[in-house]
N, C-alpha and C positions, 0 to 999 in steps of 0.2 A: 252407894259406896263412898266411904270417907276419903276425901282428897286433901292435899295440902296446897294452900294458895297464899300468895303474897299480894297485898294491896299497898301500893305506894300512895302517899298522900292520905293515909288512913284517918287523919284528923280533920280532913276537909269535909265539905257537905256531901259530895258524892262518895268519896272514899269511906267515910264513916258509915253511911247507909249501906254501902256494898259489903263492908267487913261484917256488919251486924247480920245482914241477910245470909251471907256465907256461913257464919257461925251458927245461925238459927237452923240452917239446913244440915248441921252436923259436921261441917268441914273444919279442919284445922286452919287457922288464919294467923298470918304474921302481918302486922301493920307497920309500915315504915314511914316515919315522919320526923320532922325536926324537933317536935315537942312531945311531951308525955301526955297520954290521955287515959286517966284512971278508969273512966266509964267503959272503955274498951277492955281493959284488963279485967274488970269485974265480970265481964261476959266470957272470959276465958280466951280472949284474943291476945296473943303475944305481941308486944310492942318493942320496936327498936328505934332509937333516936339516931337517925342518920341523915346527913346532907348528901343527896344523890348526886350532887355535882362534884363531890369529892372523889378521890381515887377509888375506883370500884374494887381494886385488889384488896382493899382493907375491909370490905363488907360483902363481897360476892359469895363467900362461903355460906351465907344465910340462904342462898338460893339453891343449895344442894338438896336433892330429893323433893323439889317442889314441882307440883303438877301444872301450875299455871300462874301467871302474873297479871294483875290488873294494874296498869300504870295510869293513875289518876292525878299524880302530883304535877302541879304547874304553877307558874306565876301568872295570875289573872288580874289585869288592871288596865285602865284606860291610859295610864301615863307612867313614865319611869324611864330609866336609862336602858339603852340597848343591851349593855353588858349584863344588867340584872335579868332581863328576859332571856337572853341567850344562855346565860349560865344555867338557869333552872330548866327552861323548856327544851333547849337543844343539847347542851352538854349532859344534863341530867338524864334525858332520854337515851342518848348514846350510851351512857354508863349502865342504864338498866338493860339495854339490849346486850351489851358486853357481858354483864353479869349472867344474863339468861344463857348466853352462848357458853360461857365458861362452865356453868353448872348443868348444861344440857337440858334446860327447861324447854318443854315442847311447845308451850302456847303462851302468847302475849296479846292481851287486849289493851289497846291504847285509847285513852279518852282524849279525843281531838275536839274540834269546834267547827261549826259552819262558817265562822269568820275567816277560815283559811281561803275561802273563795270570795271574800268581800271585795268588791271593786267599785262600790258606790252606785251600782245599777239597781233597778227594781228586779228582785229575784222572786219571780212568780212561779212557784212549783217546780223549780229546777231540780235535776237529778245529779247523780255523782259524775256524770260526764262533763259537767260545767268546769271549765279550766281554772287553775290558779291565776290570779291577776299578775300582770307584769310588774306592777308597783303596788306595794301594800300601804294602807292608810295609817298603820300604827305598828309598833314593835310586837305587840301581842299576837296579832294574826300572822305576822311575818315569821316569828319564831315557831309558832304552832304549826304553820304550814311546812316549815323545814323539818320539824320533828316528825310530823305525819309522814312525809315522804321518806324519811330515813327508816321509820318503822315498817312501811310497806316494802321498801327495798330490802329489808332484812329477812323478809319471808322466804322460807325454803333454804336458808343458809344455816349450816351446822345443825340441821334438824329442827330449827325454830320456825313455827308458823305464827303469823301475826295478822291482826285485823285492827282497823281504826274506826272508832265510832264518833259521830259528830252530833251530839245532843245539843239542842238549841235552847238558851234561856231556861236553865234548870231552876225549878222552884218547888215549894211544898213545905210541910212541917219541918222545923229546925233549919230552914234556909238561913245561911250565914252571909249572903251577898245580895241577891237581887231585891227581895222584898225589904230587908233592912235598909238598903240604900234608898229605895223609893220613900219609905216612911221617914227616914232621917231628913231627906231633902224637903219633903212636904212640911215637916214640923219647923224647919228653919226658913220656910218661905222661899226655897230655892228650886222648886219644881215648876218648870215651865214647859208647856207643850210646844214641840217643834213641828212646824208644818200644820196641815189642816186637821190632823187627828184621824185621818181615814186609813192610814197605813196598816197593812195586815202583817202579822208575824206568827211564827211557830213558837210554841213553848213546850217544855218537857217537864212533866210531873216527876218528882224524884222517884216514886215507886216504879214507874214505867222505865225511867232511866236505868235503875238497878236491874230490872227485868231484861232490858236490852243487853246489858253487859253479860248477864248470865246466859242469855241466848247465844251471844257471840262466842263465849268460852265453850259452850256445849257444842256449837257448830265446829269450832276448831278441833275439838277433841274427837268428834265423830265423823265429820265430813270436811277435813281441812282443805281439800282442793276446791271446795265450793266457795269458801270465804277468804282463804289465805291471800294476803297481799291486797285486800280491798278496803275501801272506806265506805261507810254507811251513814246516811242522815238518820237521826232519831228525833222524834217529836210525838205529840199527841195526834198529829195528822189532822189538826183542826185549826186552820188559820184564824187568828183572832185580832180584832182591832186593838192595837196596843194601848192606846190612850183610854179607851173605854174600860179595858181590863185594869189599868192603873187606877181609874176612878173607883172601880169596884173594890179594890184593895183598900183605898183610902176610906171608903164608906164603911167597910168591915171593921175599921179601926177608929171609927167615930170622927173621921176627918172629912172636910169638904172636898169637892172635886177640884181638879186643876183649872184655874181660871186665867192664868197668865199664858200668853202664847207668843211665839216668834215665827216669822216666815223662815223657811229653811235657808234662804239666801242670806238673810241677816244673821242668823245663828252661825252660819259657816264663817262669815267675816269676823264675828265676835270671837269664835273659837280660835281662829287664826291669830288674832291679836293676843288672846289669853295664852296660847301656846308660846308665842314669841316672848311674852313677859316671863313665863316660867323658865324658858331657856336662858334668858338674860340673868335671872336670879341664880340659876344653876352655875353660871360662870363665876358668880360671886360666892359660890359655896353654900347657897341657900336652896334647899329642896322644897318645892311646893307643887301642889297639883292644881292645874287649871280647872275651873268650874265646868268648862266646856272644852271638848276637843273635837276636831273635825270628824274623827272616827265615831265618837258618841253622837254627834249631830246626824250623821248618816244613818247610824243604827236606829235612832229614835224617830226618823222621819220617812224612811223608805220601806217598801214591802220586802220582806225576806222570809219566805216560807218555802218548804222543800218537799219533794216526793220521798216518801218512806217505803215505796213499793219494793225496792231492792232488799230492804231489811225484812220486809214481810216474807218475800219469796225465799231468800237465802238463809236468813237467820230464824225464821219462824216467829218474828217479833210482831205482836199486835198489842197496841195500847189497851190496858184494862180499864182505864178511866177516861170519861169524857172530860172536857174542861170544866163543866159545871160540877161534876162529881168530885174532881180534884180540888176545886175551889172550896166546896163544902167540907171535904175531908181535911183541908188545911186550916181553914179559919174557924170551924166549929171547935177545933182542938186548941187553937192558939189565942183566940180572942176572949 
């Protein structure tokens, strides 16, 4: 049955892949983003250039007669002003929720992040019962956590059912963030291993990330009481040594492995100093990003992998690709 869906952030890595998958399945799709993306329009995906942090009364009519919304739009960065993160991640999410309520949209799938529970500890196979930290290491996880909580609190109000997904380190063909950042830093000689390189992390292949979103929407549509108001970790379910994986990526692009390294304690001190320098420059009206932040140091040196059992049981989500299969699918197409 053909349905009508909205994808916010349709120009981003996840949003674009999701919009294309929905369209390929025969659904009507409206992509909401700040810029125009002709490649989506060529596929029959309607595009609207909107800043979701603006007054929703000026664009909420677009949500009329929509069967479901995938809210993937976000400000994702290791550094920036609190106001910038709050505007997009919190105000933007509130506005999407409000637009859904005004138009009586029944289902909302929110793309969250495992970083909402990041507290600097070793996260070894933790599940969704793990609490939010009392203090956040950066504005990105802080504002995503607030947005996630507001999405879940909106469940069952005015007929809206909601679910939050927490895919971790999304990558794959057409990646616009993770892999390009690794390659850019390597080519500039700025890629330094933090810690002893043994830390395990979860990663999420883009195809399976899209599948998880579709599973979540289908569950909201057919069994809303099962998933409504809940959060779910999403990944390949295959914890991987982060730095070995990075070396594989470099090799696939004809680059040598990471040879420089820093103990975590030294990297943390260096990041603290770099953050202070960046803040001082901001006071002078100069915006710059520190090469290292304490949040990045922690992310790159600690274990953070998660149980996806709840997503398997409630959403029927099972990764279709092993990490090896995903790697071959990504780099045989792009290299």
